[in-house]
N, C-alpha and C positions, 0 to 999 in steps of 0.2 A: 811524248816519251815512249809510247807503246812500240813505235817502230825501232827503238833502240834498247828496249827493256830486255835484259837477259838474266840468266841465273845468278851471275855475280852481283848485279845490282839488287836483285831480290834478297840476297843475303844481308845487305846493309841494314835492313829493318831490325835485325836481331842483335845489332852491335851498339856500342855506347862509346861516347868520348870519355866517360867518367870511370868505367870499370873495364878491366881486362877480362876477356871472355875466351872460353875454350872452344876452338873449332870442332872438336870431336863431339861436343854436346849438340851442335847444330846438325852435324851429319847424322848422328844417332837418332835424333828426333825426326828428321825428315824422312829417314828410311824406316821408321817405326820400330826401333829397337827399344823395347819396353823394360827399363829397369828403374828402380826408385831414384837413383842418382840422375839418370837422364831426364826423368819426368820432373824431378825437383828443380833442376837448373833450367830445364826447358820452359817451365812455367815462368820463371824469373826473366828469361830471355824473350818471352813472348812467342815461343815456338809452337805451342800446342794447337793453335788453330790450323797449323799446317802439318801436324803429326801424321806420319805414314803416307804422305802424299806422293813421295818419290821413292817407292820401295826398290826400284831398279837403279837408283843412283849409286855409282861406284865411288870408292875412295879416291881413285885417280881423277875422275871428273870433278869431284868436289875440291880436291887440292888444286886443280887447275884454276877453278873459279876463285879460290882464295888468293892464289898467286897473281891473278889478273888484277884483283883489287889492290894488292900491294904494289904492283907495277904502275898502276894509275895513281899511286900515293893517296888512296882513299882509306887505307888502313895501315897500321904499323904493328910489327910483331915484337914480342919479347923472345928471349933465348929459349924459354919453355914453350914457345909456339902459341902462347895466348895472344889475342889480337884485340885492338880497339880502334875506333874511328879516329881519323885525323880531322882537322877543321874542314878540309875539302870533302872528306867522307861524310861529315855531318850535313854539309850543304847538299850533297848528292842524295843523302837519305831523305831529306825534306822534299827534294824534287820528285823522287820516285813514289812518294806516298800516294799521289794521284793515280799512279798505275796499279798500286797494290790494293787500294781501298775498294775497288770494284769487284774484288774476288771474295765472295761470301762463303768461306769454307768451314769456319766455326767448329773446328775439331771433329769433323766428320770422319777423319781417319782413325779416331779412337774406336769407332764402331764398325768400320768396314774398310775394304780396299775399293776405292772408287773406280779404278780401272777395271776391276773384275765385274762390278755391277754394270759398267758401260759395255763390256764385252757380252754379257748375258743379254742385255737390252738389244744390242746390235743383232745378235743371233735370233732372238725371238721375233724381231721385226722382219728379218729376212725370211724366216720360216713361215710366218703368217702371210706375208706378201705373196710368196710362191704358192702357198695353199689356196689363196683367194683366186689364183689363176689355174688352179688344179694342175700345177706343174710339179711333177715328182723327179724331174731330171735337172738338177742344178747342183752346183758346188757350194755347199754350206761354208760359211766362215769357219776357220779352224782355230780353236782355242784349247785351253786345258781340258782334261777329261771331265773335271767337275763342272765346268761351265757348260760343256756340251751335254752332260747328263741332266743337269737341272733345267736347261732350256728345253730338252726333249720332254722331261716330266711335266713342265708347265704346259707345253703344247698338247700332250696327250690328255691331260686333265681338263683342258678347256676346249678341246677340239669340237667344233660344231660349225654348221653353215653360217652362223651369225657371228662367229669369232672375229673375222676381219673388221666387220662393221662396229662391233663393240669396242675393239681395241682402238680403232680410229676415233671413236667418240671420246674415249678416255684421254687419248693424246690431245685431241682438240681442247678438252677441258683444261689440261695442263698448259698448253700453249697460250691459252687465254689469260694465264696468270703471269706471263712474262712479257717484256717488251717485244714488239713485232720483229725487230732486227735479230734479237736472240732466238726468237721462235723460228725464224728462217734458217739461222745457223744450225739449230738443233735438228730440224727436219732434213736439211740438205746433207747431213753427215751420215745418213743411213743408207744401206744397200737394200734394194727390193727387186721385184720382178722387172727386168730390163732397165733398172735404174741403179747405177753404180755409185751414186753420191759424189761428193766432192772430196778430193784428197786433201791431206794436211797442207801440202804446198799450195794448192789452189786457195784454200781458206786464208793462209798467211798472206798471199798476194792480194786477194780481194779486200781483206780487212786491214792490210798494211800493218801486220803484226810480225814480231820475231817468232821463231818456232817456240821459244819458251813462253812468250805471252799467249800464244794460241793454245799451248798445252794447259796453261792455267785457266784459260777461257773454257776449254772443254771440261775440265774438272769442276769448274763452278756450275756449269749447266747441268752436269749429272748430279751434283750435290743438290741443286734446286729441285731436280726431278725426284730425288730420293726423299727429300723433306715433304714434297707434295704427296708422293705415293704412300708415305707413312702417316699422313695426317688423319687421325681417327675421326675428325669431325666431318670428313667427306664420306659419301655413300656411293659415289659413282666411279670408283677407281679400283675395284676389286682385282681386275686383271693386272694392273700395274703394281698393286700392292703385293700380289703373289710373285711378281718378277723380283722385287726388291727384298722382301722380308727374309728369305732364307739366308741372305748375305749379311744381315744386320745383327749385331749384338746389342740388346737393349741397354746394357750398362756400359759405361766407358771403361770399367775395370776388366782386367783379364778374367777368364773363366775361373781360374784357380783362386785369384785374389777375391773375387766375389763370393765364392763358397766359404772361404775363411772368414770374411767379414760378416756374412750372414750368420755363421755359426757363433762368432764372437758376440754378436748382438743378442743371441739367444742365451749363451752360457756365461758371458762376461768373464771368461777365464781363458787366457792365452794358452796355457799348458794343456788345458782340456781340448782346445781346438786342435793343437798339434797332435795330441793322442788320437782324437777322432779321425783326423785326416791322414794320419801316418806320415807326418812330415816333421822336420826339425822346428824347434821353437823360433829360431831366427827366420825361418821361411815364413812363418805366420806373421812375425813382426814386419817383414818386408811387405806382405800382403796388406797389412793394416796401414802402413805408411802410404801405399798406393791409394787405398780407400780414403785416407785423410786428405789427399791432394785432389782426388777426382770425384768426390761425392759431397753433398751438402749435409748439414746436421751431424757431422762426425762427433762422437762422444769423447772429446779431448779430456774432459773432466774425470773420466773413468781411468785414464791411463797416465796422466801427469801427476806429479807430486801436488799435494793439496796446498802447500805453501813453499816459498823460496826465500832464501836469506836476503837481507838488505844489500849485502855486498854483491850478490848475483843480480839483484834488481838494478843496481847502479850500472853494472857492466852491460846488461841487456839494453838499457836505455841510452847508453853512451854510443854504442855502435849499431850500424845497420844490421839487419838480420843476416844478410849475405856475408857479413864480415865476422860474425860470431865464430869462435874457435872452440871446439869441444874440450881441448885441454884447459882452456881458460875457464870454462864453465865448471869443470871438475875441481879446479882449485878453489872455487867459491862455494860449491855444493857437491860433495862427493857422492851423493845419492843418485845422481843422474847417470843413466846408461846412455849409450849413443842413440838408441831407439827413442828414448824420452827427449833427448836433445833435438833430434830431427823433428819430432812431433811438436816441440815447443817452437821451433823455427817456422813450421807450417802454420801453427795457430797464431803466433804473434806477428808473423810477416804476412798473414793472410795469403799464404802461398797455396791457393786452392784454385782449381779450374773446373767450374761446373758449366759445361757448354749447353 
């Protein structure tokens, strides 16, 4: 299936024959648009392992992929544009699982932009290779100013006669942790002194992969490298750790959400957090909803009503969490705010993603 696997087929894994799903949620998670609503539904659709992996994906290309699935009668659409799998789509979904399971991305996009780390790694290797040959006259790879600046900082910090040998030793240690075939792919993708590496088209031909399958393969390899470089149990990878670390956020939360959550854990007072941070109370609530979904040991008991009515209990157990309606909850217990309603959905539905 790898030689037929494309973006349209990739999207099938996030769809269901039982529930109608919103294509906009798929797009927003894949491009890394971080809102509480996108994360909430993204977790339920199984999207977060692939969050922010395709930041350059356009709405036009996404819509084209959805239309292709409809043309192949693998999905059906409602008038409100929600979609679900057909019987044929369910069968194709099962077929493509073998192609998808090999990609171990596990929510890395919540912590970084994988392509940016890849670019920095590409440039660092080129610089070090040319340095080993004492060559100052070459055309460096061109990326964003931030990538160029951080790569230069890394080189100046570690510049020494032994740098090439040290970096090679670290890379050898990483390559020994992955299968030989993947190690060959990883090394042949880099540009060095008088070595221009293989192009994407060459890799696709050699490996008999579609361009999309090859793109996922590259993302998986850089994700493997990042995990290895960040492994605190290792002592022989300080150069690679320095390449990766500046691009990584330790928490899956956004910076602002993390600050609000940490303050709440100290003060246990939402309004106090809003005052200290000079933001609206609703903003703090949004931050805490993100924390409820993306962290473990969230203190639901501090924010939810201590008890709920029998009528509400019956309603909550009759319907699936995704089918709960806020208006229906209010009819049965007027104390609930929408913030508490969403928290209850996250807690009762175990709608959490700790990668």
